[in-house]
N, C-alpha and C positions, 0 to 999 in steps of 0.2 A: 845487834839482834833485837835488843829491847826496844830500840827506836822503831824498827820495822814493825814489831808487834803493836806498838802504840799507834803507828800510822794505820795499820790494818784495822785495829779496834776502833779508831776514830772514823774510818770510812764506813765500817759496819754500823756504827752508831748513827752516822749521818744518813745512811740509807734507811735505817729503821725509823729515824725521826721524820724523814721525808715521806716515808710510806704512811706513817701515822697521820701526819698533817694532810696528806692527800685523801686519806680515808675520811678524816673529819670534814674536810671541805666537801667531798662528795656526799657525805651524809647530810650535811646542812643544806646543800644545794638540792638534793633529792627531796628533802622535807620542806623546802620553800623558804630558806633563810638567806639574807644577803649580808654576809659577814663584813665585807669591806664597806658597804654603805655607798659605794660609788660605782660599782660595776653592775651592768645589766645582767639578768639571769632569767632562765626559764624554769618555772617550778612545776612539779607534777604531784598528783595525789598519790601518796605512798600506798594507800589501800587499793588503788585501782591499777597502778602502773608498776611493773616489776623493776627492781634496781638494774637488772641486766639490760632491759630495754633502754633505760636512760644512759647507761654506760655505752651501749652500742651506738646510740645517737651521737654522743660526744666523740666516740672513737671514729665514726665515719666522717663527722665534721672535721676532725683533725687530719684524717688521711686526705680528704679533699683539699683542705687548705695547704697542707705541706707537700703533697705529692703530685697534684694535678699539674699538667705541663704549663699552664698559664696562670696568671694572677687571679686569685679568687676573691670576690667581693662577698664578705660574710653577710651583708644585708640582703644580697640576692639569694644566698643560701637559705636565709630565714624566710624570705618571701616565698621561696619554693616549698619550704616545709609547711608554711601556713596554707598555701594552695593545696598541698598534698593532704592536709587534714580534711578539707572540705571534699576533695575527690574521693577520699576513703569511705565516705558515707554512701557513695554510689547513688546519689540523688541528683538527677540532671537539673533540678531547680535550685540547688544549693551551690552557690558559686562565690569564690573570692575574687574581688576586682582590684587590680593595681590602680594607682592614681589615674593613669591614662584611661584605663577601661572604665573606671567609675565616672569619669567625665563624660564618656560616650554614653554610658547607661543612663545618666541623669538628664540627658537632653530630652526635652518634652517632645512627644509625637506631634508633629506639625502637619498641616494639610498640604505642605509643599516641601520637597527636599530634593537633593541631587543624588541620584542613584541609578538603578537599572529598571525598577518598576515591577515588583512582584509581591505576592502574598506567600508567606512561608510558615511552616510549623515544625517544631522539634518532634521527631517521631519517637516511638517507644525505645529505640536503640540509641537515642541521643544524637541523631544526625539531622541537620537542617534540611528539610524537604520542601520542595516547591509545591504549593497548592494551586497557584494560578499566576501566570505572567499577564500583566495588564495589556489590554488592547493598545497597539501602537507604541508600546514601550520598547526600550533597547533590549530588554530580556526577551520579549516576544519576537522581535526581529532577529535575535541571535538564535532562536529556535528552542529556548528553554520551555519546558512543558511540565505538566502535572507529574508528580512522583519522582522527578529528577532530584538527586541527593547531592548537596554541595559538600565536596570533600576537601577542596583547596581554594584559597583566595590569594592571588598574587604569589602562588607557589608555596604558600604556607598551609600545612595540614591543619584543618579546623575540626576534624572529627573528635578531638579530645576536648574541644570547647563546648561546654554544656549549657551556655546561656545564649539564646538566639540573638539577643540584642548586640552582643559583642561581635558576632559574625556579620550581622547586618551593618554595623558601623564600620567594619573593615571594607565592606562592599561600597558604602557611600564614599563620596569624595568631592573634589572640585569638578565643576561642569566642564565637559569636553575633554576630560582625561580618561584614560583607559584602565580597566580593571580586568585581571585575568581570573577567570572562574574555571575550576575543574569540577565537573559533575559526574556522578555515576548514574547511568540510566538502566534501571533493573529490567525493563522490557527488552533491551538489546544486550544486556549483560556486558557492558563495556563502559570505560571512562572516556569522557570527551573534554578537551581543552577548548575554551572559548575566550576571545579577546573582545570585551564589550565596552563601548563608549558610554560614559556616564552622561545623563541628561537631567534636566529639571523635571521632576515628576510631581504632578498635581493629583492629590488623592482626595476622593470623596468617599468616606467609609459608610455613609448611609444614603441610600437611594430610595425614592418612593414614586408611586404613580397610582392613578385611579383606574381600575379595570372596569370592564363592562359589568353592569348590574350594581354599580356603586360599591364595588368590593375594593378596599384599599390594599396596597401591597407595599411593604417596607422591607428592604433588604439591608441587613447590618453586616458589613464585611469585617469589621473589627470594632471592639468597644474601646475607642480611643478616649482622650481626655475631654472631647467635646460631644461624646456619644449622646448623652441625655439631652443636651441642648438641641441637637439636630433631630433626634427622635421626637421630641416634644413639638418642634416646628412642623415636622412631617405629619404627625398625628393631627395637629390643629388644622392644618391646611386640608387634610382629607375629610375631617369632620365638617369643616365649612362647606365642602363640596357635596355633602350629603352622604357620607360614608354609612354603609349598612352592615358591613362585616370587614374583618381584617386578616390578612396573611402576613406573618412576620417570618422572614427567611434568614436563618442563621446557618445555612449549609456552608461549609468551608470557612466558617468564622472561628479562628483559633483562640478567641477570648479577648482579654485586655483588662481594663480597669474595673476592679471589684466594686468601688463606690458608684461608678457610672451605671453598671448593670443593676445594682440595687435600686437606684433612682428610677430606672426604666420599669423594673418590676413593680415598684411602688405605684407607678402611674396606672398599671394594668390590674393589679390584684385587689381583692377586698381587704378589709382590715384583718391583720393577722401576721403570722411569721413568714418571712420571705426566705431566709437562709440563716444558719447559725454555724459557728466554728467552735472547735474544741482543741485545746493544746494538750501537751503530754500530761498535764496535771488535771485534765478534765474541766479546766476553766472554760466556761461557755460564753460566747459573745453573740447576741442575737440582732438581726436586722428585721425591723417590722414595717409593715405598710399601714397607711392611714385609711380613713373611710372612703376616700375617693377611689373609684375603680372604673375600668372600661366595661361598658354594658352592652357590647355587641358580640356576635359570634366571632370566635378567634381560632386561628390555626397557626401552628409554628412548624416550619419546615426544618428538618435536622438531617445530618448524615454523619459519617465516621470522622469527619474533620471539624465537627462542631465541638469545641472544647472549652473548658474552664468557664469563663463568664457566660458563654453560650449555654452551658449546662446549668449554671445557676438560674438563668431565666427559664429555661425549658423545664427544669425540675420543679421550680416553684409553680409554674402554670399547670403542670401535670398534677401535682399534689393538691392544689386548690381546685382541681377540675374546672379550671377557668377556660380551657381551650384544648384542642387536640394536637398532639405531636404527630407529624406525618413524615415518613421517610425511612431512614435506617438508624441503627443504634449509634449513639454519640461516642466521642473519643474516650472519655473516662479520666479526666483530670480533676481531682477533688482536693487539691492541696493549696494552701495559702502561704505566700511568702512575705517576709518583712525585710527591709533594707536598712543596714546599719552603716553609718559613715564614721571614719576615723580622722584624727588630727592631721595625718600626712596626706589626706585626700583619697586614700584607698577605701574600700568598702566590702561589705558582705551581704549577699542576698541569701536568705536562709528560710527554709521551709519551717514554719512555726506551728502550723495547725492544719487540721482537715476541715473541710466544710461539709455540711449535711443539708439535705433538702428538708422542707418542713415536716415530712413524715419520718425523719430520722435516718434517711439512707445516705451513706457516703459512697459516692460513685467512683472513687479512685480505682483505676484499673478495671472498672466494670462497665461504666457508661450508663446511659438511660435508654431503655427500649421505647420506641414510639408507640403511640396508641393505635396507629394505623400504619402497618409496615408496607412500604412501597420501594422496590428496588428500581434503580435507573435502568433504562433499556441497555442491553448488552453492548450495543455499539457506542454508548456514551459513558460506560462505567468508569473509564479512566479520564474523562473530561472534567475540567473545572466547571462549576455550575454556570458561570458566565458564558461558557462556550457551547452550552446545550441550547439548540433552537427551542424557543418557547413552545412551539407546536409539538415538539417531541419530548418535552420535559414532563414525564408522566407523574412525577412527584408533585410538581406545581399544579398540574391538571387535577390531581386528586384533591389537593387542598382547595382549589377553586370550586370544584364540584361540591365539596363538603360544605363550604361557607354558603354557597348558593342554596343548598338544601336547607340550611339552618335559618336563613333570612325569612322572617315572617311578614 
């Protein structure tokens, strides 16, 4: 009997000691200590995260590892947890990239690529939406049109992917290979499956011409990495031909490179503030223009798909009273992102600040109202700008008439 009592007492003591050790380990882990010095751990701020939440995290990890029917890779669990942290912010512009996704994101925007040929924008619900299918492109031939929403690529649901570049790179691929696209068409309230052959696409994101009366016209489809170079070339050519006034068209332009649009604005504006950003600590970063400026009548065409960099340019021109904005209210994206790269090749695109127009307005979720409001004709309200016949483009006509009236 005494032996049995000793055994029971020993077991109780062992359980007690084990519980104490577990408590101590949990305490130090929760407070950010690495007792072993060799094991990796995740630390939390004890003043912001409850002990119960940490315990639940570890409990669920344990259940997944020990009970899930197939082998569980803990690295993948951790990748998923990291991705979940960014998703919890509910910011479509803050995204965690795996190594493969980061490689795709980091590719420079080139003037030529293999894909299906279309301009897209991420709508307010975080769904990739077609703005325009290029003329003669596989997308156009397949019947893709404005406002179609891409919901699957090769059978994979992409509605939870909040970075447009990741979806775009899923659509790109080798020439003469097929990609399956599932779109939702709001006008018909139905989903459509399409099998599209990838082809080499040549893109020219800036187009220009001289109109009657020596009025220059520059359309910027997107502010890519070469935007300023091509804009400068266009402007110089038009000036050499005797330009007397200028229309810049950023309708359906989803934005692009922040530094590129700043350089374009610098070429147009007088000396002063172009745009500034503020982070969570109110740290301010200003972009300034020099003395050189454009000294002819100027109009900027805008619409609801003019976003981000398009709004930097439009807002600066409006605030400096350098020209007139004509069309409809812009999209309303006033956030700035920064990309972080990590040792394993993964990355993080994070919203770090808001940008403000020279007068101090942040247009995030608001947009910029035009100086002269002009709606498209009802028959063309759902058309991309490129598909509206020039003679029926009332917004363009208003801009042309305005410049013509300003030329002295």
